[in-house]
VOKEFI-125056 format. One record per atom (N, C-alpha, C, O): residue in three letters; x, y, z. Coordinates in steps of 0.1 Angstrom, whole numbers, plus 5000, padded with zeros to 4 digits. Each point is the difference from the previous one (the first is absolute). Layout:
# residues N
ALAXYZ/...
***
This chain:
# residues 139
UNK132892966093/UNK501250065004/UNK499650035015/UNK500749955009/UNK498450124993/UNK499950055014/UNK500349905011/UNK500850015010/UNK498149854983/UNK499949905012/UNK501449935004/UNK500349975011/UNK500550034978/UNK501449945001/UNK500850095006/UNK501049965006/UNK498950154993/UNK501150135007/UNK499349965012/UNK500849955008/UNK497950054997/UNK500049985015/UNK500449895006/UNK500550005011/UNK499349884981/UNK500549885005/UNK501749955003/UNK500449915006/UNK500250194988/UNK501250015000/UNK500650095013/UNK501149995004/UNK498150085000/UNK500250105010/UNK501350035001/UNK500749965010/UNK499950124979/UNK501650064997/UNK500450055010/UNK501249975001/UNK498350125010/UNK500350085007/UNK499849965015/UNK499149925003/UNK502150145008/UNK499549965010/UNK498650075007/UNK499249965009/UNK500850134986/UNK498550115007/UNK500050074987/UNK500750014990/UNK497750065014/UNK499350094989/UNK500249914985/UNK500450064991/UNK499449825007/UNK499349954990/UNK499250054993/UNK500250014988/UNK498250035022/UNK499250044992/UNK500050144995/UNK499350034991/UNK501450055016/UNK500350144996/UNK500949994986/UNK499850064989/UNK501249875014/UNK501050004987/UNK499249964987/UNK500150064989/UNK499049845014/UNK499449944987/UNK499150124994/UNK500150044988/UNK499150015020/UNK499350094998/UNK500950164990/UNK499550074991/UNK501649945015/UNK500950104992/UNK500349954983/UNK499950064990/UNK500649805013/UNK500849954989/UNK498649964991/UNK500250024988/UNK498649945014/UNK499049974988/UNK499550165002/UNK499550014989/UNK500350115017/UNK499850094993/UNK500850064989/UNK499750044989/UNK501749965017/UNK500750044987/UNK500449944987/UNK500850044992/UNK498449825007/UNK500449914991/UNK498450034991/UNK499849964989/UNK499450105019/UNK498850034991/UNK500250134994/UNK499650024989/UNK501050095020/UNK500350114994/UNK500950004987/UNK499750084991/UNK501349855008/UNK500950004994/UNK499449924985/UNK500550014989/UNK498549925014/UNK499349954987/UNK498650104997/UNK499149964993/UNK501150145012/UNK498850114997/UNK498749995011/UNK499050054998/UNK501249905010/UNK498649985009/UNK500150045013/UNK501149995005/UNK498050045002/UNK499850075014/UNK498949845007/UNK499349934993/UNK501050065017/UNK499149895008/UNK499350135010/UNK500650075008/UNK498049924989/UNK499350075006/UNK499549945018/UNK498949985004/UNK502350005003/UNK499449915012/UNK499250055009/UNK500049955011/UNK499050194985/UNK498650045010/UNK499349904997/UNK499249975009/UNK500749964981/UNK499049914994/UNK500249885005/UNK499249914995/UNK501550055012/UNK500849885003/UNK500049965014/UNK501050025006/UNK498049935001/UNK500049975012/UNK501549925005/UNK500649924994/UNK499850145018/UNK501449965001/UNK500149865005/UNK500949924996/UNK497850035014/UNK500049895007/UNK499549884988/UNK500549894999/UNK498650154993/UNK500049904989/UNK501349974989/UNK500149894994/UNK500750225005/UNK501149994992/UNK500849945007/UNK500949954992/UNK499350015021/UNK500949945007/UNK499749834999/UNK500749914997/UNK497750105006/UNK499949844997/UNK500049964986/UNK500449894997/UNK499250184996/UNK500449954984/UNK501450004999/UNK500349924990/UNK501050135015/UNK501250004999/UNK500549875007/UNK500949924995/UNK498650075016/UNK499949895006/UNK499949804990/UNK500749914998/UNK497850144999/UNK499849864992/UNK500850014989/UNK500249884996/UNK500350224996/UNK500750004991/UNK501349915001/UNK500549974989/UNK500049995023/UNK500849945003/UNK499949855000/UNK500949934999/UNK497750035004/UNK499749845001/UNK499149994988/UNK500049894995/UNK499250214999/UNK498949944993/UNK500550104987/UNK500849954992/UNK498950125007/UNK500250094984/UNK499850185003/UNK499450065008/UNK501149964983/UNK499750135000/UNK499050124992/UNK500150124998/UNK498949794999/UNK498750054995/UNK499150115008/UNK499150084996/UNK501449925022/UNK499450095008/UNK500750144997/UNK499550114998/UNK502049875001/UNK500650134996/UNK499650054990/UNK499550115000/UNK500649834990/UNK499550084982/UNK498850045006/UNK499850124998/UNK499149815008/UNK498750085000/UNK500050135007/UNK499050084999/UNK502149945010/UNK499850125008/UNK500650084993/UNK499450114998/UNK501949884996/UNK501150104996/UNK499450044986/UNK499850124997/UNK499849784993/UNK499750024990/UNK498850144994/UNK500150094991/UNK499049895016/UNK498850094997/UNK500550175008/UNK499550114999/UNK501549855006/UNK500450125009/UNK501150054996/UNK500650075008/UNK499949924982/UNK501150034989/UNK499850164991/UNK499150024992/UNK501650065010/UNK499650134993/UNK501550054993/UNK501249995004/UNK498450074983/UNK501350014993/UNK500950155010/UNK499550095006/UNK501849884991/UNK500550145006/UNK499750134997/UNK499950095008/UNK499949904975/UNK499550124999/UNK498550035007/UNK499750115004/UNK499549794997/UNK498850075007/UNK500250025012/UNK499450095005/UNK501249845003/UNK500250035015/UNK500850135002/UNK499750075010/UNK501249974981/UNK500650165006/UNK499050094997/UNK500150125005/UNK499049844988/UNK498950104997/UNK499050025010/UNK499250095001/UNK501249795011/UNK499050015013/UNK500850005012/UNK500149885005/UNK500450225000/UNK500650015010/UNK500149905012/UNK501049965006/UNK497450024996/UNK499749885009/UNK500649894999/UNK500149955011/UNK500649974979/UNK500349904996/UNK501449995003/UNK500749915004/UNK499750214992/UNK501949995000/UNK500050045020/UNK500949955007/UNK498350114997/UNK500149995014/UNK499849885004/UNK500849985009/UNK498549924989/UNK499649865008/UNK501249924995/UNK500049895005/UNK501250134984/UNK501149964999/UNK500749975013/UNK500449895005/UNK499750285001/UNK501050035011/UNK499649915015/UNK500749965009/UNK497750034989/UNK499249965015/UNK500149854996/UNK500249935010/UNK499750014981/UNK499349845001/UNK500649945006/UNK499349905003/UNK502350095003/UNK500649875007/UNK499249985013/UNK499649905005/UNK500250245000/UNK499950035015/UNK498449925000/UNK499849945010/UNK499250074981/UNK498549925001/UNK500149865000/UNK499249935007/UNK501950014984/UNK500249865001/UNK501049935013/UNK500049895005/UNK500850204998/UNK500849955012/UNK499250035015/UNK500249935009/UNK499250164992/UNK499450035012/UNK499249895005/UNK499249954993/UNK500850005019/UNK499549915007/UNK498350055003/UNK499550105005/UNK499849784988/UNK498650025000/UNK499349905004/UNK500549895000/UNK498150125006/UNK499449875006/UNK500049894991/UNK499750024989/UNK500749875015/UNK499949874994/UNK498749984997/UNK499150005009/UNK500749984979/UNK498449964994/UNK500249844995/UNK500949954994/UNK497749975009/UNK499849914994/UNK500649944989/UNK499550054989/UNK501649845009/UNK499849954987/UNK499249994993/UNK500350044988/UNK498749935014/UNK498549954992/UNK499650114992/UNK499950004988/UNK499950155021/UNK499850124997/UNK500950034986/UNK499650024988/UNK501749965017/UNK501250044986/UNK499749934990/UNK500150054988/UNK499549835016/UNK500049914986/UNK498750034993/UNK499950004988/UNK499250045020/UNK498350074990/UNK500550134993/UNK499650014988/UNK501250095017/UNK500450104995/UNK500949994990/UNK499950074990/UNK501349845010/UNK500649964990/UNK499149934987/UNK500350024988/UNK498949935016/UNK499149894989/UNK499150094992/UNK499649964989/UNK500250145016/UNK499450144994/UNK500650064991/UNK499650034989/UNK501850015018/UNK500950054987/UNK500349954991/UNK500150064989/UNK500049805012/UNK500349904989/UNK499550024990/UNK500550024989/UNK497549985016/UNK499149984991/UNK500050164991/UNK499750014988/UNK500850085019/UNK499750134995/UNK501250004990/UNK499850054989/UNK501349915012/UNK501249994992/UNK499849904987/UNK500850004991/UNK498149895011/UNK499949944989/UNK499150044989/UNK500149964989/UNK498950155016/UNK499550074992/UNK500650124991/UNK499450054990/UNK501649985014/UNK501250114990/UNK500049954989/UNK499749884999/UNK500550184993/UNK500449934985/UNK501449995000/UNK500750095006/UNK499949824987/UNK501249955000/UNK501050114991/UNK499750034988/UNK501150005018/UNK501250074996/UNK501549934998/UNK500349905006/UNK500450154988/UNK501449964996/UNK500850065010/UNK499850125001/UNK501049825007/UNK501050055011/UNK500850094998/UNK501049994993/UNK498750125012/UNK501050114999/UNK499950094983/UNK501050034994/UNK497949985003/UNK499950044988/UNK499550144998/UNK498850034999/UNK502250065001/UNK499450175003/UNK499050064992/UNK499450105003/UNK500349824985/UNK499350064990/UNK498449955003/UNK499250054993/UNK500549855019/UNK498949985003/UNK499950055013/UNK499949905008/UNK500050214998/UNK500050035016/UNK498949985003/UNK499050004993/UNK500949975022/UNK498849935006/UNK498950125001/UNK498949975006/UNK501150144990/UNK499050084999/UNK499050025014/UNK500350005012/UNK498350014981/UNK498949985009/UNK499849875010/UNK499949995013/UNK500249914977/UNK500049865005/UNK500949965012/UNK499749935009/UNK501750144988/UNK501049995009/UNK500649844996/UNK500649935009/UNK499350044985/UNK500549864995/UNK501149964996/UNK500049934990/UNK501350125016/UNK501250044996/UNK500449855002/UNK499449905003/UNK502450114992/UNK500549865002/UNK500249885013/UNK499650025012/UNK500849904985/UNK499749905016/UNK501650065005/UNK500950044992/UNK499249965021/UNK501249985006/UNK500249905010/UNK501049995006/UNK498149944996/UNK499849925012/UNK500749864994/UNK500449935010/UNK499850024979/UNK501149914999/UNK501050044990/UNK501049924998/
***
């Protein structure tokens, strides 16, 4: 779904920031917080672009392992503070990185994602716990 939202480019400006706010709120309404501190912004931007033309497996590989239940996040002020600051890190101009390096980092995230145990999407009685294997928001 994130790839499709990126492709339609619904806003004249601030699409990236708007998408982050939207998907953070969507996750939160479903009982999850995305721990953006564990997701490199440039790799995420690359995965988001690839989701337009390929598939969303990169987004899933980056987001799913970094979902934390709202209850667990509320107990860790650090995570809740990150929600307030996440957009800046993803929208600030950074050094342009080689697409081959980004592809390797994204492939590594996909490998880590494949190693996670399967879970039904948005099942609250099976929280991510220690393996941080929460539901998928990538698609």
